[in-house]
N, CA, C and O atoms as a printed pandas DataFrame, in Angstrom:
     atom_number atom_name residue_name chain_id  residue_number  x_coord  y_coord  z_coord
0              1         N          MET        A               1    0.233    8.484   10.935
1              2        CA          MET        A               1   -0.779    7.627   11.515
2              3         C          MET        A               1   -1.227    6.600   10.483
3              4         O          MET        A               1   -1.515    6.950    9.339
4              5         N          SER        A               2   -1.285    5.361   10.879
5              6        CA          SER        A               2   -1.718    4.284   10.001
6              7         C          SER        A               2   -3.235    4.251    9.886
7              8         O          SER        A               2   -3.956    4.627   10.810
8              9         N          THR        A               3   -3.698    3.793    8.734
9             10        CA          THR        A               3   -5.122    3.652    8.481
10            11         C          THR        A               3   -5.414    2.194    8.164
11            12         O          THR        A               3   -4.755    1.597    7.313
12            13         N          ILE        A               4   -6.387    1.624    8.837
13            14        CA          ILE        A               4   -6.799    0.252    8.551
14            15         C          ILE        A               4   -7.682    0.262    7.311
15            16         O          ILE        A               4   -8.606    1.068    7.202
16            17         N          ILE        A               5   -7.390   -0.638    6.380
17            18        CA          ILE        A               5   -8.168   -0.728    5.145
18            19         C          ILE        A               5   -9.376   -1.627    5.377
19            20         O          ILE        A               5   -9.242   -2.796    5.740
20            21         N          ASP        A               6  -10.545   -1.060    5.163
21            22        CA          ASP        A               6  -11.805   -1.785    5.313
22            23         C          ASP        A               6  -12.131   -2.460    3.989
23            24         O          ASP        A               6  -12.352   -1.778    2.989
24            25         N          PHE        A               7  -12.164   -3.785    3.967
25            26        CA          PHE        A               7  -12.399   -4.477    2.710
26            27         C          PHE        A               7  -13.882   -4.600    2.376
27            28         O          PHE        A               7  -14.231   -4.993    1.263
28            29         N          GLU        A               8  -14.752   -4.274    3.314
29            30        CA          GLU        A               8  -16.182   -4.318    3.034
30            31         C          GLU        A               8  -16.685   -3.008    2.437
31            32         O          GLU        A               8  -17.582   -3.021    1.595
32            33         N          ASN        A               9  -16.129   -1.893    2.855
33            34        CA          ASN        A               9  -16.482   -0.574    2.330
34            35         C          ASN        A               9  -15.247    0.007    1.651
35            36         O          ASN        A               9  -14.461    0.719    2.274
36            37         N          VAL        A              10  -15.087   -0.305    0.373
37            38        CA          VAL        A              10  -13.890    0.071   -0.364
38            39         C          VAL        A              10  -13.803    1.588   -0.481
39            40         O          VAL        A              10  -14.768    2.253   -0.859
40            41         N          SER        A              11  -12.624    2.124   -0.147
41            42        CA          SER        A              11  -12.403    3.569   -0.147
42            43         C          SER        A              11  -11.293    3.949   -1.124
43            44         O          SER        A              11  -10.333    3.202   -1.313
44            45         N          LEU        A              12  -11.438    5.118   -1.738
45            46        CA          LEU        A              12  -10.409    5.645   -2.636
46            47         C          LEU        A              12   -9.407    6.518   -1.891
47            48         O          LEU        A              12   -8.515    7.099   -2.510
48            49         N          ALA        A              13   -9.541    6.618   -0.580
49            50        CA          ALA        A              13   -8.672    7.492    0.214
50            51         C          ALA        A              13   -7.199    7.164   -0.018
51            52         O          ALA        A              13   -6.776    6.016    0.115
52            53         N          GLY        A              14   -6.438    8.179   -0.361
53            54        CA          GLY        A              14   -5.013    8.034   -0.592
54            55         C          GLY        A              14   -4.657    7.639   -2.006
55            56         O          GLY        A              14   -3.478    7.617   -2.362
56            57         N          LEU        A              15   -5.646    7.327   -2.818
57            58        CA          LEU        A              15   -5.394    6.892   -4.190
58            59         C          LEU        A              15   -5.928    7.876   -5.220
59            60         O          LEU        A              15   -5.872    7.605   -6.419
60            61         N          GLU        A              16   -6.439    8.999   -4.777
61            62        CA          GLU        A              16   -7.106    9.954   -5.652
62            63         C          GLU        A              16   -6.245   10.447   -6.806
63            64         O          GLU        A              16   -6.776   10.782   -7.865
64            65         N          SER        A              17   -4.939   10.498   -6.628
65            66        CA          SER        A              17   -4.057   11.041   -7.660
66            67         C          SER        A              17   -3.786   10.062   -8.798
67            68         O          SER        A              17   -3.164   10.429   -9.795
68            69         N          SER        A              18   -4.242    8.836   -8.660
69            70        CA          SER        A              18   -4.017    7.822   -9.693
70            71         C          SER        A              18   -5.162    7.805  -10.696
71            72         O          SER        A              18   -6.326    7.919  -10.309
72            73         N          PRO        A              19   -4.842    7.664  -11.987
73            74        CA          PRO        A              19   -5.907    7.561  -12.985
74            75         C          PRO        A              19   -6.669    6.231  -12.889
75            76         O          PRO        A              19   -7.740    6.095  -13.479
76            77         N          VAL        A              20   -6.142    5.275  -12.172
77            78        CA          VAL        A              20   -6.802    3.972  -12.003
78            79         C          VAL        A              20   -7.134    3.737  -10.525
79            80         O          VAL        A              20   -7.003    2.622  -10.021
80            81         N          SER        A              21   -7.557    4.787   -9.849
81            82        CA          SER        A              21   -7.784    4.715   -8.402
82            83         C          SER        A              21   -8.834    3.675   -8.015
83            84         O          SER        A              21   -8.684    3.009   -6.990
84            85         N          LYS        A              22   -9.886    3.523   -8.807
85            86        CA          LYS        A              22  -10.922    2.536   -8.464
86            87         C          LYS        A              22  -10.364    1.120   -8.495
87            88         O          LYS        A              22  -10.672    0.307   -7.624
88            89         N          SER        A              23   -9.550    0.828   -9.488
89            90        CA          SER        A              23   -8.942   -0.505   -9.579
90            91         C          SER        A              23   -7.968   -0.744   -8.429
91            92         O          SER        A              23   -7.946   -1.823   -7.836
92            93         N          LEU        A              24   -7.166    0.270   -8.119
93            94        CA          LEU        A              24   -6.220    0.142   -7.010
94            95         C          LEU        A              24   -6.942   -0.051   -5.682
95            96         O          LEU        A              24   -6.503   -0.835   -4.840
96            97         N          ALA        A              25   -8.047    0.662   -5.497
97            98        CA          ALA        A              25   -8.817    0.523   -4.260
98            99         C          ALA        A              25   -9.364   -0.893   -4.136
99           100         O          ALA        A              25   -9.385   -1.455   -3.041
100          101         N          GLY        A              26   -9.802   -1.470   -5.241
101          102        CA          GLY        A              26  -10.296   -2.841   -5.227
102          103         C          GLY        A              26   -9.198   -3.832   -4.900
103          104         O          GLY        A              26   -9.409   -4.762   -4.120
104          105         N          LEU        A              27   -8.015   -3.642   -5.493
105          106        CA          LEU        A              27   -6.877   -4.526   -5.199
106          107         C          LEU        A              27   -6.466   -4.420   -3.740
107          108         O          LEU        A              27   -6.177   -5.420   -3.084
108          109         N          ARG        A              28   -6.445   -3.194   -3.249
109          110        CA          ARG        A              28   -6.055   -2.967   -1.850
110          111         C          ARG        A              28   -7.062   -3.623   -0.901
111          112         O          ARG        A              28   -6.671   -4.206    0.111
112          113         N          ALA        A              29   -8.345   -3.529   -1.221
113          114        CA          ALA        A              29   -9.376   -4.159   -0.394
114          115         C          ALA        A              29   -9.242   -5.677   -0.433
115          116         O          ALA        A              29   -9.446   -6.354    0.575
116          117         N          ASN        A              30   -8.898   -6.203   -1.602
117          118        CA          ASN        A              30   -8.691   -7.641   -1.746
118          119         C          ASN        A              30   -7.536   -8.114   -0.866
119          120         O          ASN        A              30   -7.640   -9.142   -0.198
120          121         N          GLU        A              31   -6.439   -7.364   -0.867
121          122        CA          GLU        A              31   -5.296   -7.698   -0.013
122          123         C          GLU        A              31   -5.689   -7.629    1.460
123          124         O          GLU        A              31   -5.269   -8.463    2.261
124          125         N          SER        A              32   -6.488   -6.642    1.804
125          126        CA          SER        A              32   -6.944   -6.497    3.183
126          127         C          SER        A              32   -7.759   -7.709    3.614
127          128         O          SER        A              32   -7.573   -8.226    4.715
128          129         N          ARG        A              33   -8.649   -8.157    2.759
129          130        CA          ARG        A              33   -9.460   -9.342    3.054
130          131         C          ARG        A              33   -8.559  -10.569    3.226
131          132         O          ARG        A              33   -8.755  -11.361    4.148
132          133         N          TYR        A              34   -7.581  -10.721    2.344
133          134        CA          TYR        A              34   -6.656  -11.858    2.406
134          135         C          TYR        A              34   -5.918  -11.882    3.749
135          136         O          TYR        A              34   -5.871  -12.913    4.419
136          137         N          TYR        A              35   -5.345  -10.741    4.134
137          138        CA          TYR        A              35   -4.595  -10.680    5.393
138          139         C          TYR        A              35   -5.499  -10.964    6.598
139          140         O          TYR        A              35   -5.091  -11.642    7.542
140          141         N          LYS        A              36   -6.715  -10.445    6.556
141          142        CA          LYS        A              36   -7.628  -10.651    7.683
142          143         C          LYS        A              36   -8.029  -12.116    7.782
143          144         O          LYS        A              36   -8.049  -12.682    8.875
144          145         N          ASN        A              37   -8.349  -12.736    6.641
145          146        CA          ASN        A              37   -8.776  -14.139    6.652
146          147         C          ASN        A              37   -7.634  -15.102    6.957
147          148         O          ASN        A              37   -7.811  -16.058    7.712
148          149         N          LYS        A              38   -6.476  -14.857    6.381
149          150        CA          LYS        A              38   -5.359  -15.788    6.534
150          151         C          LYS        A              38   -4.618  -15.608    7.866
151          152         O          LYS        A              38   -4.278  -16.590    8.526
152          153         N          TYR        A              39   -4.371  -14.353    8.256
153          154        CA          TYR        A              39   -3.536  -14.073    9.431
154          155         C          TYR        A              39   -4.286  -13.422   10.588
155          156         O          TYR        A              39   -3.704  -13.186   11.647
156          157         N          ASN        A              40   -5.578  -13.130   10.397
157          158        CA          ASN        A              40   -6.353  -12.386   11.384
158          159         C          ASN        A              40   -5.630  -11.094   11.775
159          160         O          ASN        A              40   -5.537  -10.746   12.952
160          161         N          HIS        A              41   -5.130  -10.406   10.775
161          162        CA          HIS        A              41   -4.347   -9.181   10.947
162          163         C          HIS        A              41   -4.961   -8.084   10.090
163          164         O          HIS        A              41   -5.322   -8.322    8.937
164          165         N          ASP        A              42   -5.082   -6.883   10.648
165          166        CA          ASP        A              42   -5.616   -5.753    9.891
166          167         C          ASP        A              42   -4.564   -5.208    8.933
167          168         O          ASP        A              42   -3.413   -4.988    9.312
168          169         N          PHE        A              43   -4.969   -4.997    7.704
169          170        CA          PHE        A              43   -4.109   -4.461    6.653
170          171         C          PHE        A              43   -4.110   -2.943    6.792
171          172         O          PHE        A              43   -5.172   -2.322    6.769
172          173         N          THR        A              44   -2.944   -2.346    6.934
173          174        CA          THR        A              44   -2.868   -0.903    7.170
174          175         C          THR        A              44   -2.013   -0.199    6.128
175          176         O          THR        A              44   -1.154   -0.803    5.485
176          177         N          VAL        A              45   -2.274    1.091    5.980
177          178        CA          VAL        A              45   -1.457    1.962    5.142
178          179         C          VAL        A              45   -1.110    3.194    5.973
179          180         O          VAL        A              45   -1.795    3.519    6.943
180          181         N          SER        A              46   -0.043    3.868    5.578
181          182        CA          SER        A              46    0.340    5.097    6.271
182          183         C          SER        A              46    0.848    6.090    5.241
183          184         O          SER        A              46    1.261    5.693    4.152
184          185         N          PRO        A              47    0.822    7.384    5.573
185          186        CA          PRO        A              47    1.321    8.389    4.636
186          187         C          PRO        A              47    2.795    8.158    4.320
187          188         O          PRO        A              47    3.583    7.819    5.202
188          189         N          VAL        A              48    3.154    8.344    3.063
189          190        CA          VAL        A              48    4.542    8.143    2.639
190          191         C          VAL        A              48    5.476    9.063    3.406
191          192         O          VAL        A              48    6.603    8.675    3.715
192          193         N          THR        A              49    5.036   10.263    3.716
193          194        CA          THR        A              49    5.882   11.204    4.452
194          195         C          THR        A              49    6.273   10.675    5.822
195          196         O          THR        A              49    7.297   11.079    6.373
196          197         N          LYS        A              50    5.471    9.780    6.377
197          198        CA          LYS        A              50    5.758    9.197    7.686
198          199         C          LYS        A              50    6.508    7.869    7.575
199          200         O          LYS        A              50    6.946    7.325    8.589
200          201         N          SER        A              51    6.662    7.341    6.361
201          202        CA          SER        A              51    7.241    6.013    6.176
202          203         C          SER        A              51    8.390    5.999    5.175
203          204         O          SER        A              51    8.627    4.986    4.518
204          205         N          LYS        A              52    9.093    7.098    5.056
205          206        CA          LYS        A              52   10.175    7.173    4.065
206          207         C          LYS        A              52   11.244    6.111    4.296
207          208         O          LYS        A              52   11.796    5.567    3.340
208          209         N          ASP        A              53   11.538    5.814    5.554
209          210        CA          ASP        A              53   12.567    4.812    5.841
210          211         C          ASP        A              53   12.144    3.418    5.375
211          212         O          ASP        A              53   12.970    2.664    4.859
212          213         N          ILE        A              54   10.885    3.073    5.550
213          214        CA          ILE        A              54   10.380    1.770    5.091
214          215         C          ILE        A              54   10.393    1.707    3.576
215          216         O          ILE        A              54   10.808    0.703    2.997
216          217         N          LEU        A              55    9.940    2.776    2.932
217          218        CA          LEU        A              55    9.924    2.827    1.471
218          219         C          LEU        A              55   11.333    2.699    0.897
219          220         O          LEU        A              55   11.549    1.970   -0.071
220          221         N          GLU        A              56   12.271    3.397    1.484
221          222        CA          GLU        A              56   13.666    3.319    1.033
222          223         C          GLU        A              56   14.228    1.913    1.241
223          224         O          GLU        A              56   14.942    1.400    0.380
224          225         N          TYR        A              57   13.915    1.296    2.363
225          226        CA          TYR        A              57   14.380   -0.056    2.670
226          227         C          TYR        A              57   13.870   -1.058    1.627
227          228         O          TYR        A              57   14.643   -1.859    1.100
228          229         N          VAL        A              58   12.581   -1.008    1.337
229          230        CA          VAL        A              58   11.991   -1.929    0.356
230          231         C          VAL        A              58   12.557   -1.665   -1.035
231          232         O          VAL        A              58   12.883   -2.608   -1.757
232          233         N          ASN        A              59   12.676   -0.407   -1.416
233          234        CA          ASN        A              59   13.242   -0.075   -2.728
234          235         C          ASN        A              59   14.676   -0.581   -2.862
235          236         O          ASN        A              59   15.061   -1.061   -3.929
236          237         N          ASN        A              60   15.463   -0.482   -1.808
237          238        CA          ASN        A              60   16.839   -0.988   -1.836
238          239         C          ASN        A              60   16.884   -2.502   -2.014
239          240         O          ASN        A              60   17.690   -3.016   -2.789
240          241         N          ILE        A              61   16.027   -3.206   -1.306
241          242        CA          ILE        A              61   15.978   -4.661   -1.440
242          243         C          ILE        A              61   15.597   -5.052   -2.866
243          244         O          ILE        A              61   16.222   -5.930   -3.461
244          245         N          LEU        A              62   14.576   -4.404   -3.408
245          246        CA          LEU        A              62   14.151   -4.718   -4.775
246          247         C          LEU        A              62   15.258   -4.429   -5.778
247          248         O          LEU        A              62   15.457   -5.192   -6.724
248          249         N          GLN        A              63   15.974   -3.335   -5.575
249          250        CA          GLN        A              63   17.054   -2.970   -6.492
250          251         C          GLN        A              63   18.213   -3.964   -6.407
251          252         O          GLN        A              63   18.731   -4.409   -7.431
252          253         N          ILE        A              64   18.610   -4.303   -5.203
253          254        CA          ILE        A              64   19.776   -5.172   -5.007
254          255         C          ILE        A              64   19.469   -6.631   -5.371
255          256         O          ILE        A              64   20.239   -7.273   -6.085
256          257         N          GLU        A              65   18.346   -7.142   -4.880
257          258        CA          GLU        A              65   18.066   -8.565   -5.039
258          259         C          GLU        A              65   17.377   -8.926   -6.348
259          260         O          GLU        A              65   17.545  -10.035   -6.855
260          261         N          ARG        A              66   16.598   -7.991   -6.899
261          262        CA          ARG        A              66   15.814   -8.312   -8.097
262          263         C          ARG        A              66   16.080   -7.387   -9.279
263          264         O          ARG        A              66   15.515   -7.569  -10.357
264          265         N          ASP        A              67   16.935   -6.403   -9.075
265          266        CA          ASP        A              67   17.233   -5.417  -10.116
266          267         C          ASP        A              67   15.959   -4.716  -10.612
267          268         O          ASP        A              67   15.785   -4.481  -11.808
268          269         N          ILE        A              68   15.077   -4.390   -9.658
269          270        CA          ILE        A              68   13.827   -3.688   -9.953
270          271         C          ILE        A              68   13.937   -2.274   -9.408
271          272         O          ILE        A              68   14.265   -2.069   -8.239
272          273         N          LYS        A              69   13.659   -1.305  -10.264
273          274        CA          LYS        A              69   13.682    0.094   -9.839
274          275         C          LYS        A              69   12.414    0.775  -10.337
275          276         O          LYS        A              69   12.095    0.729  -11.525
276          277         N          PHE        A              70   11.699    1.406   -9.418
277          278        CA          PHE        A              70   10.477    2.122   -9.772
278          279         C          PHE        A              70   10.814    3.558  -10.137
279          280         O          PHE        A              70   11.527    4.244   -9.405
280          281         N          HIS        A              71   10.305    4.000  -11.259
281          282        CA          HIS        A              71   10.545    5.371  -11.690
282          283         C          HIS        A              71    9.381    6.287  -11.311
283          284         O          HIS        A              71    9.502    7.509  -11.387
284          285         N          GLN        A              72    8.260    5.702  -10.906
285          286        CA          GLN        A              72    7.101    6.475  -10.498
286          287         C          GLN        A              72    7.229    6.837   -9.022
287          288         O          GLN        A              72    7.850    6.119   -8.239
288          289         N          SER        A              73    6.636    7.950   -8.671
289          290        CA          SER        A              73    6.623    8.321   -7.261
290          291         C          SER        A              73    5.443    7.626   -6.573
291          292         O          SER        A              73    4.437    7.335   -7.219
292          293         N          PRO        A              74    5.558    7.362   -5.291
293          294        CA          PRO        A              74    4.472    6.695   -4.583
294          295         C          PRO        A              74    3.231    7.581   -4.480
295          296         O          PRO        A              74    3.325    8.808   -4.532
296          297         N          LEU        A              75    2.069    6.944   -4.333
297          298        CA          LEU        A              75    0.856    7.688   -4.098
298          299         C          LEU        A              75    0.884    8.194   -2.669
299          300         O          LEU        A              75    1.905    8.077   -1.990
300          301         N          LYS        A              76   -0.201    8.742   -2.213
301          302        CA          LYS        A              76   -0.259    9.353   -0.891
302          303         C          LYS        A              76    0.062    8.361    0.229
303          304         O          LYS        A              76    0.736    8.720    1.195
304          305         N          HIS        A              77   -0.410    7.125    0.110
305          306        CA          HIS        A              77   -0.230    6.147    1.177
306          307         C          HIS        A              77    0.699    5.031    0.744
307          308         O          HIS        A              77    0.833    4.718   -0.439
308          309         N          GLN        A              78    1.317    4.459    1.717
309          310        CA          GLN        A              78    2.192    3.298    1.496
310          311         C          GLN        A              78    1.629    2.146    2.302
311          312         O          GLN        A              78    1.214    2.323    3.447
312          313         N          ILE        A              79    1.616    0.977    1.708
313          314        CA          ILE        A              79    1.097   -0.199    2.383
314          315         C          ILE        A              79    2.186   -0.784    3.265
315          316         O          ILE        A              79    3.335   -0.920    2.844
316          317         N          HIS        A              80    1.827   -1.118    4.455
317          318        CA          HIS        A              80    2.743   -1.893    5.306
318          319         C          HIS        A              80    1.907   -2.673    6.281
319          320         O          HIS        A              80    1.573   -2.213    7.373
320          321         N          SER        A              81    1.587   -3.844    5.858
321          322        CA          SER        A              81    0.657   -4.680    6.615
322          323         C          SER        A              81    1.307   -5.338    7.805
323          324         O          SER        A              81    0.649   -6.074    8.540
């Protein structure tokens, strides 16, 4: 199930396992505000367990086109606006 990110009431939900969760929550809220203002679209996240195909797709594109590979595992939620 997707969760809409509220940019007015910043939440740490899904970011608790990160040592910089407060900063990540602020960045995520900022992105949410940007998407809402620019596209009138709600910024959403979903559990990684429910979005493995999207995560794999994006990782493949980054690896093939930009030679970028992440060695860290994803946090609880994955962004897909």
